[in-house]
matplotlib code that plots the C-alpha trace (Angstrom):
import matplotlib.pyplot as plt

x = [39.3, 38.7, 37.0, 33.7, 34.0, 31.1, 30.3, 28.9, 32.1, 34.8, 37.1, 35.6, 38.0, 36.4, 36.8, 38.3, 36.5, 34.0, 34.9, 38.7, 39.8, 41.5, 41.2, 37.5, 36.3, 32.6, 29.4, 29.0, 26.0, 25.0, 28.2, 31.3, 33.9, 37.0, 37.2, 38.4, 35.5, 33.1, 34.4, 34.4, 30.7, 29.8, 31.3, 29.5, 26.1, 26.7, 28.1, 25.9, 27.7, 28.3, 31.8, 33.0, 35.4, 38.0, 38.5, 35.0, 34.1, 36.6, 38.9, 40.1, 39.5, 42.4, 43.4, 45.4, 45.2, 45.6, 44.9, 41.4, 38.9, 36.1, 33.4, 34.2, 34.7, 31.2, 29.7, 31.1, 29.8, 26.3, 26.4, 27.3, 24.3, 25.7, 22.9, 22.1, 19.0, 21.2, 22.9, 22.6, 23.7, 24.6, 26.8, 27.0, 24.1, 24.8, 24.0, 26.4, 29.2, 28.6, 28.8, 32.0, 33.7, 32.8, 34.1, 37.4, 37.8, 37.2, 39.7, 42.3, 41.6, 42.0, 45.4, 46.5, 45.2, 46.4, 50.1, 48.8, 47.4, 43.7, 41.5, 39.3, 36.0, 33.2, 30.9, 27.6, 25.5, 23.6, 19.9, 19.2, 17.8, 20.3, 22.0, 20.2, 22.1, 21.2, 20.2, 17.9, 14.7, 11.8, 13.7, 16.3, 13.9, 14.7, 18.4, 20.8, 22.1, 25.7, 27.3, 30.4, 28.3, 27.2, 28.8, 29.7, 28.5, 26.1, 28.6, 31.1, 31.0, 29.5, 27.6, 24.1, 22.5, 18.9, 17.7, 15.4, 18.3, 19.5, 17.5, 18.3, 22.0, 21.6, 19.7, 22.4, 25.2, 23.6, 23.3, 26.9, 27.9, 26.2, 28.2, 31.4, 30.6, 30.1, 33.5, 35.3, 33.9, 34.0, 35.5, 33.4, 30.2, 29.8, 27.2, 25.3, 25.3, 24.0, 21.3, 20.2, 20.1, 17.9, 15.6, 15.3, 14.6, 11.8, 10.3, 10.5, 9.0, 5.8, 6.0, 6.8, 3.8, 1.5, 3.1, 3.0, -0.7, -1.5, 0.5, -1.4, -4.7, -3.6, -2.6, -5.2, -4.4, -0.6, 0.3, -1.3, 0.4, 3.9, 6.0, 5.2, 1.5, 1.6, 3.7, 1.1, -1.6, 0.5, 0.9, -2.8, -3.8, -1.1, -2.4, -5.9, -4.5, -2.6, -5.8, -7.4, -4.5, -4.9, -8.6, -8.5, -4.9, -2.2, -4.6, -2.6, -4.3, -6.6, -5.3, -7.4, -8.3, -9.5, -11.5, -13.2, -14.1, -15.6, -17.4, -18.8, -20.1, -21.4, -21.5, -19.5, -17.1, -14.6, -12.0, -14.1, -12.5, -15.9, -16.3, -12.7, -13.3, -16.3, -14.3, -11.6, -14.1, -15.5, -12.3, -10.7, -12.3, -11.1, -7.6, -7.4, -8.7, -5.9, -3.3, -4.2, -4.2, -0.7, 0.6, -0.9, 1.0, 4.3, 5.5, 4.6, 3.0, -0.5, 0.8, 1.8, -0.5, -3.4, -2.5, 1.0, -0.4, -2.6, 0.2, 2.7, 0.2, -0.5, 3.1, 4.2, 1.3, 3.2, 6.4, 4.5, 2.2, 5.1, 7.0, 3.8, 3.0, 6.3, 5.9, 2.6, 4.5, 6.3, 8.4, 9.4, 5.9, 4.6, 1.8, 0.5, -2.0, -4.0, -4.8, -8.3, -6.9, -7.4, -4.6, -3.8, -1.2, 0.5, -1.6, -4.7, -3.3, -2.2, -5.7, -4.8, -1.0, 1.2, 2.6, 6.2, 5.7, 4.1, 7.1, 9.4, 7.4, 7.4, 11.1, 11.7, 10.2, 13.5, 15.3, 13.2, 13.3, 17.0, 17.2, 15.8, 13.9, 12.5, 9.0, 10.4, 12.7, 10.0, 7.5, 10.1, 11.1, 7.4, 7.2, 10.3, 8.8, 5.9, 8.1, 10.3, 10.1, 11.2, 8.3, 5.6, 4.9, 4.7, 3.9, 6.4, 9.1, 11.6, 9.3, 8.8, 12.5, 12.9, 10.3, 12.3, 15.6, 14.1, 12.7, 16.1, 17.7, 15.2, 15.8, 19.6, 19.2, 17.2, 19.8, 22.7, 21.0, 20.9, 24.1, 26.4, 29.1, 27.8, 24.7, 25.9, 26.1, 22.5, 21.3, 23.1, 21.3, 17.9, 18.8, 19.8, 16.5, 14.7, 16.8, 15.9, 12.3, 12.0, 12.6, 9.6, 7.6, 8.3, 6.8, 3.8, 3.1, 3.2, 0.6, -1.5, -1.8, -3.1, -5.5, -7.1, -7.9, -9.8, -13.4, -14.9, -12.5, -12.9, -16.7, -16.5, -13.8, -13.5, -12.3, -9.2, -8.2, -8.9, -6.8, -4.2, -3.6, -4.2, -1.1, -1.0]
y = [-11.6, -10.8, -7.5, -8.0, -6.8, -4.7, -5.1, -1.5, 0.0, -2.3, -0.9, -2.1, -4.0, -4.5, -7.6, -7.0, -5.3, -7.8, -6.6, -6.5, -7.9, -4.5, -2.6, -1.8, 1.5, 0.7, -0.2, 1.7, 1.3, -1.7, -3.7, -3.7, -2.1, 0.1, 3.7, 2.8, 0.5, 3.0, 5.7, 3.3, 2.5, 6.1, 7.0, 4.1, 5.5, 8.7, 6.8, 6.4, 3.7, 0.2, -1.2, -4.0, -6.8, -8.1, -11.4, -13.0, -11.7, -13.9, -11.3, -11.5, -8.3, -7.5, -4.7, -2.8, 0.9, -0.2, -3.2, -4.2, -4.8, -2.2, -4.4, -7.4, -5.1, -3.6, -7.1, -8.2, -5.0, -5.7, -9.4, -8.5, -6.2, -2.7, -0.4, 3.3, 2.4, 1.1, 4.4, 5.1, 7.5, 6.8, 4.5, 0.7, -1.0, -3.5, -6.3, -5.0, -4.6, -8.1, -9.5, -7.6, -8.7, -12.3, -12.3, -10.7, -13.3, -16.1, -14.8, -14.4, -18.0, -19.4, -17.7, -19.0, -22.6, -23.1, -23.1, -22.6, -19.3, -19.3, -19.9, -17.1, -17.0, -17.8, -14.9, -16.7, -19.4, -21.6, -21.3, -24.7, -27.5, -29.0, -32.1, -35.3, -38.4, -41.8, -43.2, -40.3, -42.2, -42.6, -45.1, -42.5, -40.7, -42.9, -43.1, -40.7, -37.7, -38.2, -35.0, -35.6, -35.2, -31.7, -28.9, -25.6, -23.4, -21.4, -20.8, -19.3, -15.5, -15.6, -12.9, -14.1, -12.6, -13.1, -10.3, -12.6, -14.4, -11.2, -11.6, -15.4, -14.6, -11.7, -13.9, -16.6, -14.1, -12.5, -15.8, -16.8, -13.4, -14.3, -17.6, -15.6, -13.2, -16.2, -17.5, -14.2, -13.5, -17.1, -16.2, -13.1, -14.0, -17.8, -17.3, -14.9, -17.6, -20.2, -17.8, -17.1, -20.9, -21.4, -18.7, -20.2, -23.6, -22.2, -20.5, -23.7, -25.9, -23.7, -23.0, -26.3, -28.3, -25.5, -25.5, -29.3, -29.3, -26.7, -28.6, -31.8, -30.0, -28.7, -32.2, -34.5, -37.5, -37.8, -36.5, -39.5, -42.0, -43.5, -43.4, -47.1, -46.6, -43.7, -45.9, -48.6, -46.1, -45.1, -48.7, -49.6, -46.6, -47.2, -50.7, -49.4, -46.7, -49.3, -51.4, -48.3, -48.0, -51.6, -50.9, -47.3, -46.7, -44.3, -42.1, -39.0, -35.8, -33.9, -30.3, -27.5, -26.1, -29.5, -30.1, -26.7, -27.0, -30.4, -29.5, -26.3, -28.1, -31.3, -30.8, -34.0, -34.2, -36.5, -36.9, -36.2, -32.8, -31.3, -33.9, -33.2, -29.5, -30.0, -32.4, -29.8, -27.2, -29.4, -29.2, -26.0, -23.6, -25.7, -25.8, -22.0, -21.7, -23.9, -22.2, -18.9, -20.5, -21.8, -18.4, -16.8, -19.2, -17.7, -15.2, -11.6, -12.6, -11.6, -8.2, -7.4, -5.1, -7.2, -6.4, -7.7, -10.9, -11.5, -10.7, -13.1, -15.9, -15.5, -15.1, -18.3, -20.5, -22.7, -23.3, -23.8, -26.5, -28.3, -28.4, -29.5, -32.4, -33.6, -36.9, -37.5, -37.4, -40.3, -39.2, -42.7, -44.0, -40.6, -40.8, -38.3, -38.2, -35.0, -33.0, -34.5, -38.0, -38.8, -40.6, -39.8, -40.7, -37.6, -38.1, -37.7, -34.8, -32.8, -31.4, -27.7, -27.7, -29.2, -32.6, -31.3, -28.8, -31.4, -33.7, -30.9, -30.5, -34.2, -34.3, -31.4, -33.6, -35.5, -32.3, -31.8, -35.4, -35.6, -32.9, -35.7, -33.1, -34.1, -32.9, -30.0, -28.9, -29.2, -26.9, -24.3, -24.5, -24.1, -21.0, -19.5, -20.0, -17.7, -14.6, -13.7, -10.0, -9.8, -11.7, -9.1, -5.4, -4.9, -2.0, -3.1, -5.3, -4.7, -6.3, -9.3, -9.6, -9.6, -12.4, -14.5, -13.8, -15.1, -18.2, -18.9, -18.7, -21.2, -23.5, -23.3, -24.1, -27.2, -28.2, -27.8, -30.1, -32.8, -32.2, -30.2, -28.4, -29.8, -27.8, -25.1, -27.5, -28.6, -25.0, -24.1, -27.0, -25.6, -22.2, -23.7, -25.4, -22.1, -20.6, -23.5, -23.2, -19.8, -21.3, -23.6, -20.7, -18.8, -21.7, -21.8, -18.1, -18.4, -21.2, -19.1, -16.4, -19.0, -20.4, -16.9, -17.0, -20.3, -20.2, -22.2, -22.4, -18.8, -19.3, -22.9, -22.4, -18.6, -18.9, -20.9, -18.3, -15.4, -16.7, -19.2, -17.8, -14.1, -12.2, -8.8]
z = [76.2, 72.5, 71.6, 69.7, 66.1, 64.8, 61.1, 61.2, 62.3, 60.9, 58.2, 55.0, 52.7, 49.3, 47.1, 43.7, 40.9, 39.3, 35.8, 35.7, 39.1, 39.9, 43.2, 43.7, 45.1, 45.8, 44.1, 40.9, 38.6, 40.7, 40.7, 42.9, 40.6, 40.3, 39.3, 35.8, 35.0, 36.5, 34.2, 31.3, 31.8, 32.3, 29.0, 27.4, 28.5, 26.4, 23.4, 20.4, 18.4, 19.8, 20.4, 18.1, 18.9, 16.5, 18.3, 18.2, 21.7, 23.6, 25.0, 28.6, 30.7, 33.0, 35.4, 32.8, 31.8, 28.1, 26.0, 27.1, 24.3, 24.8, 23.3, 25.6, 28.6, 28.0, 27.4, 30.8, 32.5, 31.2, 32.1, 35.6, 35.9, 35.5, 34.6, 34.6, 36.7, 39.4, 40.2, 43.9, 46.6, 50.2, 52.2, 52.1, 53.9, 56.6, 54.2, 51.6, 54.2, 55.4, 51.9, 51.2, 54.4, 53.9, 50.3, 51.3, 54.1, 51.7, 49.2, 51.9, 53.2, 49.7, 49.4, 52.8, 52.3, 48.7, 47.6, 44.0, 42.7, 43.3, 40.3, 39.0, 40.8, 38.4, 37.6, 37.0, 38.4, 36.0, 36.6, 35.1, 37.3, 39.6, 38.2, 39.1, 40.0, 38.5, 41.9, 42.8, 42.5, 44.9, 47.1, 48.0, 50.2, 53.2, 52.7, 54.4, 52.4, 51.0, 52.2, 50.1, 46.9, 47.8, 45.8, 47.3, 44.4, 46.5, 49.2, 46.8, 46.1, 42.6, 40.9, 39.9, 36.8, 37.8, 40.2, 42.0, 43.7, 45.4, 48.6, 48.8, 48.7, 51.2, 53.6, 53.3, 53.8, 56.8, 58.5, 57.6, 59.0, 62.3, 62.4, 61.7, 64.6, 67.0, 65.8, 66.1, 69.6, 70.9, 74.2, 75.1, 73.3, 74.0, 76.7, 74.4, 71.6, 74.1, 75.2, 71.6, 70.9, 73.9, 72.8, 69.3, 70.8, 72.9, 69.9, 67.8, 70.5, 70.2, 66.4, 64.8, 66.1, 64.8, 61.4, 61.1, 62.1, 59.4, 56.8, 57.6, 57.2, 53.9, 52.7, 54.4, 52.3, 51.6, 55.1, 56.7, 54.3, 54.3, 51.2, 50.7, 51.0, 48.4, 46.1, 46.4, 45.4, 42.4, 41.3, 41.6, 39.6, 37.0, 36.4, 35.8, 33.4, 31.4, 31.1, 29.6, 27.2, 26.1, 25.3, 24.0, 22.8, 24.1, 26.1, 25.3, 26.6, 24.4, 23.8, 25.4, 22.0, 20.7, 23.8, 23.7, 20.1, 20.6, 23.8, 22.3, 19.2, 20.8, 24.6, 24.9, 27.9, 26.1, 28.8, 32.0, 32.7, 33.7, 36.4, 37.4, 37.7, 39.9, 42.0, 42.5, 43.4, 46.2, 48.3, 46.8, 49.4, 52.3, 50.8, 50.5, 54.1, 55.4, 53.2, 54.9, 58.3, 57.7, 56.8, 60.0, 62.2, 60.9, 63.5, 62.6, 59.3, 60.4, 61.4, 57.8, 55.9, 54.5, 50.9, 51.5, 53.1, 50.0, 47.6, 49.3, 49.3, 45.6, 44.7, 46.5, 45.3, 42.9, 45.0, 48.2, 46.9, 45.1, 48.4, 50.2, 47.9, 46.4, 48.2, 46.3, 42.9, 41.4, 38.4, 37.5, 37.3, 36.2, 38.7, 41.3, 44.2, 44.3, 47.5, 47.2, 47.2, 43.5, 41.7, 38.0, 35.4, 33.9, 30.7, 32.8, 34.8, 31.7, 30.9, 31.2, 31.3, 28.5, 29.2, 28.8, 31.6, 33.8, 33.3, 34.4, 37.5, 38.2, 37.7, 40.1, 42.9, 42.8, 43.7, 46.8, 47.7, 47.7, 50.4, 52.7, 54.8, 58.2, 59.0, 61.1, 58.3, 55.6, 57.4, 58.0, 54.3, 53.5, 55.7, 54.1, 50.6, 51.6, 52.4, 49.5, 49.2, 45.6, 44.0, 44.3, 45.1, 48.9, 51.2, 53.8, 52.1, 54.9, 57.5, 55.2, 54.9, 58.7, 59.0, 56.5, 58.2, 61.4, 59.7, 58.2, 61.6, 62.8, 59.9, 60.4, 64.1, 63.3, 60.6, 63.0, 65.5, 62.8, 60.8, 63.1, 61.1, 57.8, 58.2, 55.8, 52.9, 53.5, 53.8, 50.6, 48.8, 50.0, 48.7, 45.3, 45.2, 45.6, 42.8, 40.5, 41.5, 39.8, 36.4, 36.8, 38.1, 34.9, 32.8, 35.2, 34.7, 31.0, 31.2, 33.5, 30.9, 28.5, 31.0, 31.4, 27.7, 28.0, 26.8, 29.7, 32.7, 34.0, 34.1, 35.5, 38.1, 38.7, 42.3, 41.3, 38.7, 41.0, 43.9, 42.7, 39.3, 39.6, 38.5, 40.1]

ax = plt.figure().add_subplot(projection="3d")
ax.plot(x, y, z, "-o")
ax.set_aspect("equal")
plt.show()
């Protein structure tokens, strides 16, 4: 019988120094690095003049006592995230130990599996939108996912520049560690794994129907329609929009500044946005009520401090509703069904957000669609979207993180039921989606700041700005 290995007491083998690939001694200035690179960065902090490179900044940094370019070495340190603010005291946390053990295991496995020297692990993940395949249109929603086309970039041990991805990677590595523990203790811990699986199944049998019901209440129109029925709505509305174009021209959206000037001087509602605002107000309160109800179904969410609940709901607003309503968007036809059931062309929808940003949001619906999520998977992804501890200030971030870890374990359980051993690839794609989401959120927040300066919207629709767009 194999003895269970504890991550808390296991001798910690560190992966190589992220800067020079030498023997690392720990996390220094926020990055796993060796003593030489730690000392180099410490000396840099007290240096007054910048380093200069004589080879156009293309020097390779190696584990060598001499010969490394100081300018390129410092540039690499900074890109990896080394910072005076990251100085810390104390031992490795469980999460850090887990990440280190997993990385070392993978490096060893690469050496064992490959007769060739392993290639250098890439240091950065691109934060651009995931590549979209030519056949990733609306019709792909009902087709099975091609597992062979899934890349393994999220599974690899790469260093991510953007700090918001830290907890995504920590959550993923913690779950991978759980899988590794089950594998290492297969003989002695098999019954425990079965017991855990049965407990999760019992929780999900109660939780999933509640989440689905709340999601349907939030999306009363599209949740009751098939993809074909939504597509039919899009086509009918598109035909009407094209008739308007034949009569009135391109029907390009009027800029907010132009509209405000005209409305202020003449009182003329040239594109009907006043009617649109009143229409949104009629169902807005109900939408917010159901949004809160969805969050309170999540286990332990209602036990969080009230300020934390409010902050999380506000921070997740954009990503949550994109995930909720992605089926209602058709990027090929450039049509969308609103929560209230109205159908608009992108030109009609771009009243307060620039058309280019709207197009990027429309295109991102393809990324979500290609995940081919079932209803069970989708509501768990929605729940996970609500509990990222790094998006806002929280009184109890550790409790929020525990809630998310539990939700991730539920999602992976559901994915394993459907995909078996391939579950890790699907889960990695979902994590990639969350990473790419943040780029869109940045553009959303920039537009929010502009909306707050609008002459009329804060007075006409204050509840929307106060709840969905308030930036704490």
